[in-house]
C-alpha positions as CSV (number, residue, x, y, z in Angstrom):
1,X,90.0,-21.1,23.0
2,X,87.6,-21.2,25.8
3,X,86.3,-24.6,24.9
4,X,89.8,-26.1,25.1
5,X,89.7,-25.7,28.8
6,X,86.2,-26.8,29.6
7,X,87.1,-30.3,30.4
8,X,90.0,-29.4,32.6
9,X,87.9,-28.9,35.8
10,X,86.4,-32.4,35.3
11,X,89.8,-33.9,34.8
12,X,91.0,-32.0,37.9
13,X,88.2,-33.6,40.0
14,X,89.2,-37.0,38.8
15,X,92.8,-36.3,39.7
16,X,92.0,-35.2,43.2
17,X,90.8,-38.8,43.9
18,X,94.4,-40.0,43.3
19,X,96.8,-39.3,46.1
20,X,99.8,-37.0,45.2
21,X,98.1,-35.4,42.1
22,X,96.8,-32.2,43.7
23,X,99.5,-30.1,42.0
24,X,98.4,-31.4,38.6
25,X,94.8,-30.8,39.4
26,X,95.4,-27.2,40.5
27,X,97.4,-26.7,37.3
28,X,94.5,-27.9,35.2
29,X,92.1,-25.5,37.0
30,X,94.6,-22.6,36.4
31,X,94.8,-23.5,32.8
32,X,91.1,-23.5,32.4
33,X,90.9,-20.1,34.1
34,X,93.7,-18.8,31.8
35,X,92.0,-20.0,28.7
36,X,88.7,-18.4,29.7
37,X,90.4,-15.1,30.6
38,X,92.1,-15.1,27.2
39,X,88.8,-15.8,25.4
40,X,87.2,-12.8,27.2
41,X,90.2,-10.6,26.4
42,X,90.2,-11.5,22.7
43,X,86.4,-11.2,22.4
44,X,86.5,-7.8,24.1
45,X,89.2,-6.4,21.9
46,X,87.6,-7.9,18.8
47,X,84.2,-6.4,19.5
48,X,85.7,-2.9,20.2
49,X,87.9,-2.9,17.1
50,X,85.1,-4.2,14.9
51,X,82.6,-1.4,15.6
52,X,84.2,1.6,13.8
53,X,84.3,-0.4,10.6
54,X,80.8,-1.7,11.0
55,X,79.6,1.9,11.8
56,X,80.6,2.9,8.2
57,X,78.3,0.3,6.7
58,X,75.2,2.0,5.2
59,X,72.2,1.4,7.4
60,X,74.2,-0.1,10.2
61,X,72.4,0.9,13.4
62,X,74.4,3.3,15.6
63,X,72.8,1.6,18.7
64,X,74.2,-1.7,17.5
65,X,77.7,-0.2,17.3
66,X,77.4,1.2,20.8
67,X,76.1,-2.1,22.1
68,X,79.2,-3.8,20.5
69,X,81.5,-1.3,22.2
70,X,79.8,-1.8,25.6
71,X,79.9,-5.6,25.2
72,X,83.5,-5.4,24.2
73,X,84.6,-3.2,27.1
74,X,82.7,-5.2,29.7
75,X,84.2,-8.4,28.2
76,X,87.7,-7.1,28.9
77,X,87.0,-7.0,32.7
78,X,86.6,-10.8,33.2
79,X,90.0,-11.3,31.6
80,X,91.3,-10.3,35.0
81,X,89.4,-13.0,36.8
82,X,92.6,-14.8,37.8
83,X,93.3,-12.0,40.2
84,X,89.9,-11.7,41.9
85,X,86.4,-13.1,41.7
86,X,85.2,-9.5,41.5
87,X,86.4,-9.4,37.9
88,X,84.7,-12.7,37.1
89,X,81.4,-11.3,38.3
90,X,81.4,-8.9,35.3
91,X,80.5,-12.0,33.2
92,X,76.9,-11.5,34.5
93,X,76.8,-8.2,32.4
94,X,79.3,-8.9,29.6
95,X,77.8,-12.3,28.6
96,X,74.2,-11.0,28.0
97,X,75.5,-7.9,26.2
98,X,77.6,-9.8,23.7
99,X,74.9,-12.4,23.2
100,X,72.4,-9.6,22.4
101,X,74.9,-8.0,20.0
102,X,75.4,-11.3,18.2
103,X,71.7,-12.0,18.0
104,X,70.9,-8.5,16.7
105,X,73.8,-8.7,14.1
106,X,72.7,-12.2,13.1
107,X,69.1,-11.0,12.6
108,X,70.3,-8.2,10.4
109,X,72.4,-10.6,8.3
110,X,69.5,-13.0,8.0
111,X,67.2,-10.2,6.8
112,X,69.7,-9.1,4.3
113,X,71.1,-6.2,6.3
114,X,67.7,-4.6,6.9
115,X,66.9,-3.2,10.3
116,X,66.1,-5.8,12.9
């Protein structure tokens, strides 16, 4: 979802070189922002909803579940970035949190579910 809009800003810059295409360029930038916001919202909801089930897995670290909830909740905030840059600034926290969660969960899976 997020990747679908990554080239839109580049296309918008190209369009700005052509007279009369400013509205299309702005639309592409808004589309990119919307797709990024939707990605963050889906990621946040998914992480939060996943944790209760994972918490029931024998040996699943409680700290990893809490990290997933924190990453999910903070990922919901950048979904509002279209309204204010203040919301987008939450990516500085949510991004590292969900990356750490993914890395920790992946290490557990790689080790066969043992503590990582």
